C-alpha positions in Angstrom: 77.1 69.8 26.9 76.1 71.9 29.9 79.0 73.0 32.1 79.2 70.6 35.1 79.4 72.0 38.6 82.9 72.2 40.2 83.4 70.5 43.5 86.4 70.6 45.9 88.3 68.3 48.1 91.6 68.4 50.0 94.7 66.2 49.8 96.2 64.6 52.9 98.6 67.5 53.1 95.9 70.2 52.8 96.0 71.2 49.1 92.6 72.1 47.6 91.8 70.1 44.4 88.9 71.0 42.1 87.1 68.3 40.3 84.0 67.7 38.1 81.8 64.7 37.8 79.4 64.3 34.9 77.4 61.7 33.0 76.0 58.3 33.8 77.5 54.8 33.5 80.5 53.0 34.8 82.8 55.2 36.9 85.9 56.8 35.2 88.5 58.9 36.9 90.6 60.8 34.4 94.0 62.2 35.3 94.6 64.6 32.4 97.3 67.2 32.6 95.1 69.9 31.1 97.1 73.0 31.3 94.1 75.0 30.1 92.2 73.7 33.1 89.4 71.0 33.1 86.8 73.6 32.2 88.4 73.9 28.8 87.0 70.4 28.1 83.4 71.0 29.2 82.9 74.8 28.9 80.3 75.8 26.3 82.8 78.5 25.2 85.5 76.0 24.4 86.0 75.6 20.6 86.9 71.9 21.2 84.9 68.7 21.3 87.4 66.0 22.2 87.7 62.4 23.4 87.1 63.5 27.0 83.7 64.8 26.1 82.9 61.5 24.3 83.9 59.5 27.3 81.8 61.7 29.6 78.8 61.0 27.3 79.2 57.2 27.9 80.4 57.0 31.5 80.2 58.5 35.0 83.2 60.7 34.2 85.3 62.5 36.8 88.3 64.8 36.1 90.2 67.3 38.1 92.7 70.1 37.9 96.2 69.4 39.1 97.6 71.6 41.9 98.7 75.0 40.5 96.3 74.7 37.5 92.8 76.0 36.8 90.3 75.9 39.7 92.6 74.0 42.1 94.8 75.7 44.6 97.3 77.8 42.7 99.9 78.9 45.4 101.7 75.5 45.7 105.3 74.5 45.1 105.2 70.7 45.2 104.6 69.1 41.8 106.2 65.7 42.6 104.7 62.4 41.6 103.9 61.9 45.3 101.9 65.2 45.3 100.1 64.1 42.1 99.1 60.8 43.7 97.8 62.5 46.8 95.5 64.5 44.5 94.2 61.3 42.8 93.7 59.8 46.3 91.7 62.8 47.4 89.4 62.8 44.4 89.0 59.0 44.4 87.9 59.2 48.0 85.0 61.4 47.0 83.6 58.9 44.5 81.4 55.9 44.9 83.0 53.0 46.6 83.4 50.8 43.6 86.2 49.9 41.2 87.2 52.7 38.9 88.6 52.9 35.4 91.6 55.1 35.9 92.9 57.0 32.9 96.2 58.8 32.7 96.8 61.0 29.6 100.4 61.8 28.7 102.5 63.0 31.6 99.6 62.1 34.0 100.0 58.4 33.1 102.9 58.2 35.6 100.9 59.3 38.6 97.9 57.3 37.5 100.0 54.2 37.3 101.7 54.8 40.6 98.2 55.2 42.2 97.1 51.9 40.6 100.2 50.1 41.9 99.4 51.2 45.4 95.6 50.9 45.3 95.0 47.9 43.1 91.8 47.0 45.0 90.2 50.3 43.9 91.0 49.9 40.2 89.0 47.9 37.7 91.2 48.9 34.7 94.1 51.2 34.1 94.4 53.1 30.8 97.5 55.0 29.9 97.4 57.1 26.7 100.9 58.1 25.4 102.5 56.9 28.6 106.1 57.5 27.6 105.5 61.1 26.3 109.1 61.4 25.1 108.9 65.2 24.5 108.5 66.2 28.2 112.1 67.4 28.8 112.2 69.3 25.6 108.8 71.0 26.3 110.0 72.1 29.7 113.0 73.8 28.2 110.9 75.5 25.5 108.4 76.7 28.1 111.1 78.3 30.3 112.7 79.9 27.2 109.6 81.6 25.8 106.3 80.9 27.5 104.3 82.9 25.0 105.8 81.2 22.0 105.3 77.8 23.7 101.6 78.5 24.2 101.2 79.5 20.6 103.0 76.3 19.4 100.7 74.3 21.7 97.7 76.0 20.2 98.9 75.1 16.7 99.2 71.4 17.7 95.6 71.5 19.2 94.2 73.3 16.1 96.7 72.6 13.2 94.2 73.8 10.6 92.9 76.8 12.6 90.9 78.8 12.8 93.1 81.5 14.4 90.3 82.3 16.8 90.5 78.8 18.3 94.3 78.9 18.5 94.1 82.2 20.3 91.4 80.9 22.7 93.6 78.0 23.6 96.7 80.0 24.2 94.8 82.5 26.4 93.1 79.6 28.3 96.5 78.2 29.2 97.8 81.6 30.2 94.8 82.2 32.5 94.9 78.7 34.0 98.5 78.4 35.1 102.1 79.7 34.8 105.2 78.7 32.9 106.9 77.6 36.1 104.2 75.3 37.0 103.9 73.6 33.6 107.7 73.2 33.3 107.9 71.8 36.8 105.4 69.1 36.0 107.2 68.2 32.8 110.5 68.1 34.6 109.0 65.7 37.2 107.8 63.4 34.5 111.0 63.5 32.5 113.0 62.5 35.7 110.6 59.7 36.8 111.7 56.1 36.9 108.8 54.9 34.7 110.1 51.3 34.5 110.0 50.9 38.3 106.5 52.2 38.4 105.1 49.9 35.7 106.8 46.8 37.1 104.4 47.2 40.1 101.2 47.2 38.1 98.9 44.2 38.7 95.6 45.4 37.3 94.2 45.0 33.8 96.0 47.6 31.7 95.6 49.2 28.3 98.2 51.4 26.6 97.3 53.9 23.9 100.5 54.5 22.0 101.6 56.6 19.0 101.6 54.8 15.7 105.3 55.6 15.1 108.3 57.3 16.6 110.3 57.2 19.8 107.2 57.7 21.9 105.9 54.4 20.6 109.1 52.4 21.2 109.4 53.7 24.7 105.7 53.0 25.4 106.1 49.4 24.1 109.1 48.9 26.4 106.9 50.0 29.3 104.1 47.7 28.2 106.4 44.7 28.3 106.8 45.2 32.1 103.0 44.9 32.7 101.6 41.4 32.6 99.0 41.0 29.9 99.2 44.7 28.9 97.0 45.4 25.9 98.2 47.9 23.3 96.2 50.0 20.8 97.4 52.7 18.4 96.2 56.3 18.8 97.2 59.2 16.6 97.8 61.6 19.5 97.2 62.1 23.2 93.4 62.3 22.6 92.2 61.2 19.2 91.2 57.6 18.5 91.3 56.4 22.1 87.6 56.4 23.0 86.5 53.2 21.2 89.4 51.2 22.6 88.8 52.5 26.2 85.1 51.7 26.1 85.7 48.2 24.7 88.4 47.6 27.4 85.9 48.6 30.0 83.3 46.3 28.6 81.0 49.2 27.6 79.0 48.6 24.4 80.3 51.4 22.1 77.4 50.9 19.7 74.9 51.5 22.5 76.8 54.5 23.9 77.9 56.1 20.6 78.3 59.8 20.9 77.3 62.4 18.2 81.0 63.1 17.3 81.6 59.4 16.8 78.5 59.0 14.7 79.6 61.9 12.5 82.9 60.3 12.0 81.2 57.1 10.8 79.0 59.2 8.4 82.3 60.5 6.8 83.5 56.9 6.5 86.0 57.1 9.3 86.8 54.2 11.5 86.9 54.9 15.2 88.1 51.3 16.2 91.9 51.3 16.3 94.1 48.2 15.6 94.6 46.4 18.9 97.4 44.0 19.8 99.0 42.5 22.9 102.6 43.0 23.8 104.2 39.6 24.4 107.6 38.1 25.0 107.9 35.0 22.8 110.1 32.1 23.8 111.3 29.2 21.6 113.2 26.2 22.9 114.2 22.9 21.3 116.4 19.9 22.0 119.9 20.0 20.5 120.8 16.8 18.7 117.2 15.5 18.7 117.5 13.5 15.4 120.8 11.9 16.5 119.2 11.0 19.8 116.2 9.3 18.2 118.4 7.3 15.9 120.6 6.1 18.8 117.8 5.2 21.2 115.1 4.1 18.9 111.5 5.3 18.9 110.3 3.8 22.2 113.2 5.0 24.4 113.5 8.2 22.5 109.9 8.9 23.2 110.5 8.4 26.9 113.2 11.1 26.8 110.8 13.4 24.9 108.1 12.9 27.6 110.6 13.9 30.3 111.5 17.0 28.2 107.9 17.9 27.9 107.3 17.4 31.6 110.2 19.6 32.7 109.3 22.3 30.2 105.6 22.5 31.1 106.2 22.5 34.8 108.7 25.4 34.4 106.4 27.4 32.1 103.6 27.0 34.7 105.8 28.1 37.5 106.8 31.3 35.7 103.4 32.3 34.3 104.2 31.2 30.7 101.5 30.2 28.2 102.3 27.2 26.0 101.4 28.2 22.5 102.4 24.9 20.9 104.9 22.0 20.9 106.8 20.8 17.9 107.8 17.4 19.2 111.4 18.4 20.2 110.6 22.0 21.1 108.1 24.5 22.5 106.8 27.9 21.7 105.5 29.9 24.7 104.4 33.5 25.4 104.7 35.7 28.5 103.1 39.0 29.5 106.3 40.1 31.2 109.8 40.1 29.7 111.3 39.5 33.1 109.1 36.4 33.7 110.2 35.1 30.3 113.8 35.5 31.2 113.4 33.9 34.6 111.7 31.0 32.9 114.4 30.6 30.3 117.1 30.5 33.0 115.0 28.0 35.1 114.6 25.8 32.0 118.4 25.6 31.4 119.0 24.9 35.1 116.4 22.2 35.2 117.8 20.4 32.1 121.3 20.8 33.5 120.2 19.1 36.7 118.4 16.4 34.7 121.5 15.7 32.6 123.7 15.3 35.8 121.3 12.8 37.3 120.4 10.5 34.3 122.4 8.6 31.7 120.7 10.3 28.8 121.6 14.0 28.5 119.0 16.6 27.5 120.5 19.9 26.2 118.2 22.6 24.9 118.7 26.0 23.2 116.4 29.0 24.0 115.7 32.2 22.1 113.5 35.1 23.1 112.0 38.2 21.4 109.5 40.8 22.4 106.9 42.5 20.3 103.3 42.6 19.2 102.4 39.3 17.6 99.0 38.6 15.9 96.9 36.2 17.9 94.6 33.8 16.0 92.9 30.6 17.2 95.3 30.3 20.1 98.4 30.7 17.9 100.8 33.6 17.5 102.0 35.0 14.2 104.0 37.8 12.8 107.6 39.2 12.6 108.1 39.1 16.4 107.4 35.4 16.4 109.5 34.6 13.4 112.5 36.5 14.8 112.2 34.7 18.1 112.5 31.4 16.2 115.4 32.6 14.1 117.2 33.7 17.3 116.7 30.3 19.0 118.2 28.6 15.9 121.4 30.6 16.5 121.8 29.3 20.1 123.9 26.4 21.0 123.4 23.7 23.7 122.6 25.2 27.0 122.5 28.8 25.6 119.9 31.6 25.9 120.0 34.3 23.2 118.1 37.6 23.1 118.2 40.6 20.7 119.4 44.0 21.7 115.9 45.5 22.3 115.1 42.8 24.8 118.4 43.4 26.6 117.4 47.1 27.0 114.0 46.0 28.4 115.9 44.1 31.1 118.1 46.9 32.1 118.4 47.3 35.9 117.6 43.6 36.5 120.0 41.1 37.9 120.9 39.4 34.6 124.4 39.3 32.9 124.9 39.2 29.2 127.7 38.8 26.7 127.7 40.4 23.3 127.5 37.8 20.5 127.7 40.4 17.7 125.5 41.1 14.7 123.8 38.3 12.8 121.9 38.1 9.5 118.5 36.7 9.9 116.6 35.1 7.0 113.7 37.3 6.0 114.9 40.4 7.9 116.7 43.2 6.1 118.8 44.5 9.0 121.3 42.5 11.0 120.3 41.7 14.6 122.7 42.1 17.5 122.4 39.2 19.8 123.3 38.7 23.5 123.9 35.5 25.4 122.3 35.4 28.8 124.7 34.0 31.5 122.8 31.7 33.7 125.3 29.4 35.3 126.1 30.3 38.9 
């Protein structure tokens, strides 16, 4: 690929930012923290053909060097998220006035997400690849301790099987593009960012590319639960495997825009389409003592009570953005794109049924259980371990209770909910005991 021409713009506080635009197609603005500089992606001398090149072959692709790196202004000392957002704003202002697909890679996901939260009208889709990047703090310490060794380790990650000449090229490119202090400062800024607060503000269609395993995956899924309707796809690292998912998310026909590197992968029998799921919070509710109630009232009067239960539940789900998956006569299964919305709905349900019970001769008491995860969606229904566990948790609740597992409690940290520890419980079909918490909803 010919090396594109570098262009320049200035941020609102006067910092010069270098950027490159190449290719044809829907506009993409890539916020990649390329410590070797953006030219390492497109230079003919670079021993690397990566996902960014593949995207550039299918889209109108724009990327830029962060301040202090590569062709951008080097004599700077502000590496904050606010400074990073100003750089995105400056480059975005130079592009065509149409909605962008904004991509944040690794540590740059935070600034991309913050820009998207503030400029939703400018964004068609937000893509965050490895958005939690759990190693940022450790990397900063390693960089400060031994910059030369850190660069060599980095080169080993980029080229795990060599050759040595490529590893040496990468290490030298980083050395020439920036300094240890700059890289460590960016990693420190990311490690100290309140990512939950940023992602709670996202309102645009969002795709997360997450590691297939490890703490980075768990942290990324926790962030995904804060973004309504966030889609999740597995990628093996910060670059590899993301292209097909990104193009599909953008609505670009990957078959029509297939790149040479993707085609060569197919020739080797490799699949470039990762497994895709949607992170959901699943809610189960059911009437306590339903059988006894039906026996006492009879079918006709009992059905009248059930209709009132259905009305209250459906109105409450609608008010809180819940999707009714199915009803089981005396209970409901629903899903939410946000764990906070699901919790608000569960509390609203209990309060609605408590008010109903106070005003009518026939009481209605329900139990509620929630869980969050990546269920399998098929024909409008949800399946998988996350759904089964939500059902098991609901069965452990008593009348008027809301129960959640410990991971959901962590997802709700910092929100105005109170919990009481109900201890560990064995769940049928699950090897490990699950610690449950009761949500206190009575004022």
